[in-house]
C-alpha positions as CSV (number, residue, x, y, z in Angstrom):
1,M,154.7,-9.0,221.6
2,N,155.4,-11.7,224.2
3,T,159.1,-12.1,224.9
4,K,160.8,-14.9,226.8
5,R,164.3,-15.1,227.9
6,L,166.0,-18.5,227.5
7,I,169.4,-19.4,228.8
8,L,170.7,-22.2,226.5
9,E,173.9,-24.2,227.0
10,T,176.1,-25.7,224.3
11,D,178.5,-28.7,224.3
12,A,182.2,-28.6,223.3
13,M,181.1,-28.8,219.6
14,G,178.7,-25.8,219.9
15,N,175.6,-28.0,219.7
16,L,172.6,-27.2,222.0
17,K,172.5,-29.6,225.0
18,Q,168.7,-29.3,225.2
19,V,166.4,-28.0,222.5
20,P,163.6,-25.9,224.0
21,K,159.9,-26.4,223.1
22,L,158.8,-23.7,220.7
23,P,155.3,-22.6,219.6
24,P,154.0,-24.4,216.5
25,N,153.4,-22.7,213.2
26,Q,155.0,-19.4,214.1
27,Q,158.0,-17.4,212.9
28,L,160.5,-16.5,215.7
29,E,163.2,-13.9,215.8
30,V,166.3,-15.1,217.8
31,I,169.0,-12.8,219.1
32,I,172.1,-14.6,220.4
33,M,174.1,-13.0,223.2
34,P,176.7,-15.0,225.1
35,V,176.3,-14.8,228.9
36,E,179.5,-13.3,230.3
37,E,181.0,-14.9,233.4
38,P,181.4,-12.4,236.3
39,T,184.9,-11.5,237.1
40,G,186.4,-11.4,240.6
41,A,186.4,-7.6,240.4
42,D,182.7,-7.5,240.0
43,D,182.1,-9.6,243.2
44,K,181.3,-7.2,246.0
45,R,181.8,-8.4,249.6
46,R,178.9,-7.7,251.8
47,Q,179.5,-5.6,254.9
48,P,177.4,-4.7,257.8
49,H,176.0,-1.2,258.2
50,P,178.6,1.1,259.9
51,E,176.4,1.7,262.9
52,I,176.4,-2.0,263.8
53,A,179.8,-3.1,262.5
54,G,182.0,-4.6,265.2
55,K,179.3,-4.5,267.9
56,I,178.1,-8.1,267.6
57,K,179.5,-10.6,270.1
58,L,179.2,-14.4,269.7
59,L,178.7,-15.8,273.2
60,D,178.5,-19.5,272.3
61,D,179.2,-21.9,269.5
62,I,176.7,-21.2,266.8
63,F,176.9,-24.7,265.3
64,D,175.4,-26.2,268.5
65,S,172.3,-24.0,268.1
66,I,170.8,-26.2,265.4
67,P,171.1,-29.9,264.9
68,A,173.8,-30.9,262.4
69,A,171.3,-32.5,260.1
70,D,169.6,-29.1,259.5
71,W,172.8,-27.5,258.2
72,N,172.7,-29.5,254.9
73,L,176.5,-30.0,255.1
74,N,176.3,-33.6,253.7
75,S,174.6,-32.7,250.5
């Protein structure tokens, strides 16, 4: 059995925004499961390892280390 996971979106009326291309002349079994949005409680803030936490010192302005065009701030 070959399985594929497709994430499909619907509009305000519940219609599919884009219909996927399906294999011809086959029966398909479809299981519909809504994708749940992550809540704020599930978001975990990343932290440095305790051995290096608080030991890093910034000696200069990091924004001057790379040209502004390379930061992709305008897009």
